[in-house]
C-alpha beads as a LAMMPS data file, in Angstrom:
LAMMPS data file: protein, C-alpha beads

234 atoms
233 bonds

1 atom types
1 bond types

-500.0 500.0 xlo xhi
-500.0 500.0 ylo yhi
-500.0 500.0 zlo zhi

Masses

1 110.0

Atoms # bond

1 1 1 348.027 -220.458 -192.526
2 1 1 345.868 -220.006 -189.415
3 1 1 347.451 -218.902 -186.171
4 1 1 346.827 -220.742 -182.905
5 1 1 344.455 -217.996 -181.758
6 1 1 342.473 -218.211 -185.010
7 1 1 342.181 -221.996 -184.740
8 1 1 340.962 -221.699 -181.163
9 1 1 338.398 -219.077 -182.165
10 1 1 337.193 -221.291 -185.046
11 1 1 336.777 -224.308 -182.723
12 1 1 334.817 -222.254 -180.212
13 1 1 332.556 -220.875 -182.922
14 1 1 331.978 -224.356 -184.374
15 1 1 331.122 -225.795 -180.951
16 1 1 328.732 -222.924 -180.253
17 1 1 326.981 -223.589 -183.562
18 1 1 326.812 -227.353 -182.994
19 1 1 325.990 -227.638 -179.276
20 1 1 323.604 -230.589 -179.587
21 1 1 325.954 -232.524 -181.866
22 1 1 328.884 -231.949 -179.476
23 1 1 326.775 -232.915 -176.441
24 1 1 325.624 -236.162 -178.101
25 1 1 329.194 -237.062 -179.109
26 1 1 330.541 -236.365 -175.603
27 1 1 327.777 -238.368 -173.957
28 1 1 328.367 -241.351 -176.264
29 1 1 332.130 -241.191 -175.794
30 1 1 331.883 -240.968 -171.987
31 1 1 329.470 -243.910 -171.870
32 1 1 331.867 -246.036 -173.927
33 1 1 334.988 -244.944 -172.013
34 1 1 333.832 -244.520 -168.412
35 1 1 336.964 -245.824 -166.707
36 1 1 339.323 -243.943 -169.021
37 1 1 337.417 -240.664 -168.581
38 1 1 337.247 -241.130 -164.787
39 1 1 341.016 -241.754 -164.628
40 1 1 341.776 -238.676 -166.742
41 1 1 339.469 -236.460 -164.650
42 1 1 340.910 -237.784 -161.385
43 1 1 344.486 -237.119 -162.564
44 1 1 343.547 -233.632 -163.732
45 1 1 341.879 -232.776 -160.416
46 1 1 344.929 -233.937 -158.453
47 1 1 347.265 -231.867 -160.631
48 1 1 345.041 -228.779 -160.553
49 1 1 343.699 -228.691 -156.983
50 1 1 344.614 -225.067 -156.327
51 1 1 343.429 -223.922 -159.751
52 1 1 340.106 -225.730 -159.334
53 1 1 339.631 -224.312 -155.814
54 1 1 340.420 -220.790 -157.022
55 1 1 337.978 -221.121 -159.939
56 1 1 335.188 -222.385 -157.676
57 1 1 335.850 -219.612 -155.149
58 1 1 335.819 -216.928 -157.849
59 1 1 332.577 -218.306 -159.317
60 1 1 330.936 -218.433 -155.895
61 1 1 331.978 -214.863 -155.067
62 1 1 330.545 -213.647 -158.376
63 1 1 327.345 -215.707 -158.060
64 1 1 326.576 -215.900 -154.325
65 1 1 322.826 -215.415 -154.617
66 1 1 322.518 -217.819 -157.562
67 1 1 324.634 -220.458 -155.770
68 1 1 322.662 -220.047 -152.533
69 1 1 319.340 -220.404 -154.368
70 1 1 320.610 -223.481 -156.214
71 1 1 321.907 -225.117 -153.018
72 1 1 318.678 -224.349 -151.171
73 1 1 316.517 -225.793 -153.960
74 1 1 318.702 -228.910 -154.193
75 1 1 318.597 -229.428 -150.426
76 1 1 314.799 -229.119 -150.392
77 1 1 314.472 -231.683 -153.186
78 1 1 316.850 -234.140 -151.507
79 1 1 315.984 -233.771 -147.809
80 1 1 315.509 -237.467 -147.131
81 1 1 318.651 -238.543 -149.003
82 1 1 320.738 -235.877 -147.236
83 1 1 319.332 -236.828 -143.827
84 1 1 319.973 -240.540 -144.412
85 1 1 323.520 -239.876 -145.627
86 1 1 324.328 -237.626 -142.662
87 1 1 322.890 -240.152 -140.216
88 1 1 324.857 -243.047 -141.722
89 1 1 328.038 -240.974 -141.808
90 1 1 327.611 -239.914 -138.180
91 1 1 327.022 -243.493 -137.021
92 1 1 330.138 -244.641 -138.888
93 1 1 332.246 -241.759 -137.528
94 1 1 330.954 -241.207 -133.969
95 1 1 334.354 -241.317 -132.304
96 1 1 335.909 -239.097 -134.962
97 1 1 333.104 -236.529 -134.595
98 1 1 333.303 -236.587 -130.790
99 1 1 337.078 -236.114 -130.860
100 1 1 336.777 -233.272 -133.369
101 1 1 334.105 -231.530 -131.294
102 1 1 336.132 -231.891 -128.100
103 1 1 339.247 -230.504 -129.800
104 1 1 337.303 -227.580 -131.284
105 1 1 335.682 -226.790 -127.944
106 1 1 339.020 -226.856 -126.102
107 1 1 340.485 -224.486 -128.688
108 1 1 337.463 -222.144 -128.599
109 1 1 336.292 -222.144 -124.965
110 1 1 336.269 -218.368 -124.622
111 1 1 334.521 -217.912 -127.954
112 1 1 331.824 -220.463 -127.031
113 1 1 331.297 -218.855 -123.622
114 1 1 330.989 -215.393 -125.177
115 1 1 328.559 -216.627 -127.844
116 1 1 326.393 -218.440 -125.298
117 1 1 326.394 -215.444 -122.971
118 1 1 325.366 -213.082 -125.777
119 1 1 322.648 -215.444 -127.013
120 1 1 321.266 -215.875 -123.493
121 1 1 321.210 -212.113 -122.939
122 1 1 319.283 -211.580 -126.203
123 1 1 316.847 -214.459 -125.625
124 1 1 316.507 -214.559 -121.839
125 1 1 312.698 -214.452 -121.699
126 1 1 312.254 -217.007 -124.486
127 1 1 314.773 -219.413 -122.944
128 1 1 313.117 -219.074 -119.542
129 1 1 309.738 -220.049 -121.019
130 1 1 311.215 -222.958 -123.012
131 1 1 313.204 -224.304 -120.038
132 1 1 310.227 -224.007 -117.710
133 1 1 308.002 -225.906 -120.159
134 1 1 310.631 -228.625 -120.637
135 1 1 311.153 -229.045 -116.889
136 1 1 307.408 -229.339 -116.388
137 1 1 307.061 -231.977 -119.113
138 1 1 310.096 -233.880 -117.844
139 1 1 309.665 -233.461 -114.104
140 1 1 310.646 -237.059 -113.405
141 1 1 313.953 -236.791 -115.233
142 1 1 314.671 -233.383 -113.661
143 1 1 313.988 -234.694 -110.159
144 1 1 316.229 -237.699 -110.775
145 1 1 319.075 -235.418 -111.856
146 1 1 318.588 -233.097 -108.886
147 1 1 318.505 -236.016 -106.457
148 1 1 321.714 -237.413 -107.900
149 1 1 323.362 -234.014 -107.551
150 1 1 322.250 -233.693 -103.939
151 1 1 323.381 -237.240 -103.151
152 1 1 326.751 -236.630 -104.753
153 1 1 327.237 -233.569 -102.562
154 1 1 326.978 -235.672 -99.436
155 1 1 328.911 -238.532 -101.060
156 1 1 326.079 -241.070 -101.033
157 1 1 326.324 -242.105 -104.701
158 1 1 328.549 -245.202 -105.107
159 1 1 330.620 -245.607 -108.313
160 1 1 328.721 -248.722 -109.402
161 1 1 325.431 -246.768 -109.466
162 1 1 326.549 -245.198 -112.749
163 1 1 325.686 -248.361 -114.691
164 1 1 323.088 -247.930 -117.446
165 1 1 320.569 -250.179 -115.647
166 1 1 320.981 -248.371 -112.320
167 1 1 320.539 -244.946 -113.949
168 1 1 317.481 -246.239 -115.824
169 1 1 315.902 -247.687 -112.641
170 1 1 316.457 -244.464 -110.672
171 1 1 315.018 -242.322 -113.468
172 1 1 311.972 -244.627 -113.686
173 1 1 311.248 -244.071 -109.978
174 1 1 311.003 -240.307 -110.515
175 1 1 308.928 -240.721 -113.664
176 1 1 306.608 -243.060 -111.714
177 1 1 306.201 -240.345 -109.060
178 1 1 305.316 -237.808 -111.734
179 1 1 302.775 -240.148 -113.383
180 1 1 301.082 -241.056 -110.090
181 1 1 300.700 -237.381 -109.258
182 1 1 299.218 -236.652 -112.690
183 1 1 296.777 -239.573 -112.388
184 1 1 295.579 -238.915 -108.818
185 1 1 296.113 -235.208 -108.242
186 1 1 297.980 -236.103 -105.059
187 1 1 301.547 -234.888 -104.625
188 1 1 304.006 -237.812 -104.809
189 1 1 307.734 -237.860 -104.084
190 1 1 310.611 -240.306 -104.334
191 1 1 311.892 -241.161 -100.880
192 1 1 315.122 -242.776 -99.748
193 1 1 314.036 -245.710 -97.597
194 1 1 317.229 -245.429 -95.566
195 1 1 317.786 -241.646 -95.380
196 1 1 320.879 -240.224 -97.040
197 1 1 321.600 -238.315 -93.843
198 1 1 320.072 -240.493 -91.151
199 1 1 320.757 -240.146 -87.445
200 1 1 321.847 -243.759 -86.772
201 1 1 322.501 -244.975 -90.303
202 1 1 322.746 -243.411 -93.761
203 1 1 321.647 -245.040 -97.017
204 1 1 322.837 -244.755 -100.609
205 1 1 321.324 -243.035 -103.608
206 1 1 320.617 -246.290 -105.491
207 1 1 317.479 -247.797 -107.038
208 1 1 317.067 -250.421 -104.278
209 1 1 316.880 -247.634 -101.678
210 1 1 314.055 -245.716 -103.387
211 1 1 310.293 -245.813 -102.893
212 1 1 307.477 -243.693 -104.316
213 1 1 305.228 -242.318 -101.567
214 1 1 302.982 -239.299 -101.087
215 1 1 304.505 -235.987 -100.086
216 1 1 302.542 -236.183 -96.825
217 1 1 304.007 -239.604 -95.996
218 1 1 307.479 -238.359 -96.902
219 1 1 307.129 -235.305 -94.655
220 1 1 305.963 -237.480 -91.744
221 1 1 308.827 -239.926 -92.291
222 1 1 311.451 -237.167 -92.625
223 1 1 314.939 -238.562 -91.845
224 1 1 313.627 -241.204 -89.449
225 1 1 314.516 -244.852 -90.028
226 1 1 313.567 -247.785 -87.802
227 1 1 316.260 -250.459 -88.190
228 1 1 314.329 -253.126 -86.261
229 1 1 311.158 -252.557 -88.260
230 1 1 313.140 -252.661 -91.505
231 1 1 314.809 -255.960 -90.501
232 1 1 311.478 -257.523 -89.532
233 1 1 309.920 -256.544 -92.878
234 1 1 312.954 -257.898 -94.726

Bonds

1 1 1 2
2 1 2 3
3 1 3 4
4 1 4 5
5 1 5 6
6 1 6 7
7 1 7 8
8 1 8 9
9 1 9 10
10 1 10 11
11 1 11 12
12 1 12 13
13 1 13 14
14 1 14 15
15 1 15 16
16 1 16 17
17 1 17 18
18 1 18 19
19 1 19 20
20 1 20 21
21 1 21 22
22 1 22 23
23 1 23 24
24 1 24 25
25 1 25 26
26 1 26 27
27 1 27 28
28 1 28 29
29 1 29 30
30 1 30 31
31 1 31 32
32 1 32 33
33 1 33 34
34 1 34 35
35 1 35 36
36 1 36 37
37 1 37 38
38 1 38 39
39 1 39 40
40 1 40 41
41 1 41 42
42 1 42 43
43 1 43 44
44 1 44 45
45 1 45 46
46 1 46 47
47 1 47 48
48 1 48 49
49 1 49 50
50 1 50 51
51 1 51 52
52 1 52 53
53 1 53 54
54 1 54 55
55 1 55 56
56 1 56 57
57 1 57 58
58 1 58 59
59 1 59 60
60 1 60 61
61 1 61 62
62 1 62 63
63 1 63 64
64 1 64 65
65 1 65 66
66 1 66 67
67 1 67 68
68 1 68 69
69 1 69 70
70 1 70 71
71 1 71 72
72 1 72 73
73 1 73 74
74 1 74 75
75 1 75 76
76 1 76 77
77 1 77 78
78 1 78 79
79 1 79 80
80 1 80 81
81 1 81 82
82 1 82 83
83 1 83 84
84 1 84 85
85 1 85 86
86 1 86 87
87 1 87 88
88 1 88 89
89 1 89 90
90 1 90 91
91 1 91 92
92 1 92 93
93 1 93 94
94 1 94 95
95 1 95 96
96 1 96 97
97 1 97 98
98 1 98 99
99 1 99 100
100 1 100 101
101 1 101 102
102 1 102 103
103 1 103 104
104 1 104 105
105 1 105 106
106 1 106 107
107 1 107 108
108 1 108 109
109 1 109 110
110 1 110 111
111 1 111 112
112 1 112 113
113 1 113 114
114 1 114 115
115 1 115 116
116 1 116 117
117 1 117 118
118 1 118 119
119 1 119 120
120 1 120 121
121 1 121 122
122 1 122 123
123 1 123 124
124 1 124 125
125 1 125 126
126 1 126 127
127 1 127 128
128 1 128 129
129 1 129 130
130 1 130 131
131 1 131 132
132 1 132 133
133 1 133 134
134 1 134 135
135 1 135 136
136 1 136 137
137 1 137 138
138 1 138 139
139 1 139 140
140 1 140 141
141 1 141 142
142 1 142 143
143 1 143 144
144 1 144 145
145 1 145 146
146 1 146 147
147 1 147 148
148 1 148 149
149 1 149 150
150 1 150 151
151 1 151 152
152 1 152 153
153 1 153 154
154 1 154 155
155 1 155 156
156 1 156 157
157 1 157 158
158 1 158 159
159 1 159 160
160 1 160 161
161 1 161 162
162 1 162 163
163 1 163 164
164 1 164 165
165 1 165 166
166 1 166 167
167 1 167 168
168 1 168 169
169 1 169 170
170 1 170 171
171 1 171 172
172 1 172 173
173 1 173 174
174 1 174 175
175 1 175 176
176 1 176 177
177 1 177 178
178 1 178 179
179 1 179 180
180 1 180 181
181 1 181 182
182 1 182 183
183 1 183 184
184 1 184 185
185 1 185 186
186 1 186 187
187 1 187 188
188 1 188 189
189 1 189 190
190 1 190 191
191 1 191 192
192 1 192 193
193 1 193 194
194 1 194 195
195 1 195 196
196 1 196 197
197 1 197 198
198 1 198 199
199 1 199 200
200 1 200 201
201 1 201 202
202 1 202 203
203 1 203 204
204 1 204 205
205 1 205 206
206 1 206 207
207 1 207 208
208 1 208 209
209 1 209 210
210 1 210 211
211 1 211 212
212 1 212 213
213 1 213 214
214 1 214 215
215 1 215 216
216 1 216 217
217 1 217 218
218 1 218 219
219 1 219 220
220 1 220 221
221 1 221 222
222 1 222 223
223 1 223 224
224 1 224 225
225 1 225 226
226 1 226 227
227 1 227 228
228 1 228 229
229 1 229 230
230 1 230 231
231 1 231 232
232 1 232 233
233 1 233 234
């Protein structure tokens, strides 16, 4: 009578000698019993989570290069599908992602600061060139941000100016200035019609108080504002 070990050895040998036959049988059986097979596999995975994780970890450690090559090849072949999946998942989980990122940042502030500092130190020249190029290409947006910062410092930015339309309108004024300068070769600037720090009256940093004029006109105007003239024009 065969022992358990001998039976197991026989089964393994038979399977090895009949690979195609076994594969065909398994495929046919799985196709005919999809739900049953799925339920069995799900139950097994739940009961053997730690075992499965340990097996996968051991395999990965023993086959790092092979696993990396496989993952890289698969990613290259499925770029579009992966990108679409990630995009859909992000859209469906925006708040969850934002909360997770905020929590991680709060828990790793020092680590982030150290990493950023080290990266900047190693790539200072490259970052300077990249930032300079970006600022040049986006001069309008940069000027809008700087103007808002300056206005905030002297408390001339009202709370309601943070609406999406107001921010869009202000940014457009600075982009318009940049485009006019590029088209004419003449230096243009965004001026506050009523100066933020006028002598008699001070205006707000809002879209309705902006105008695009030449740098020469802006220099001549300076912080002057004629109330009577403004009222007559209005």
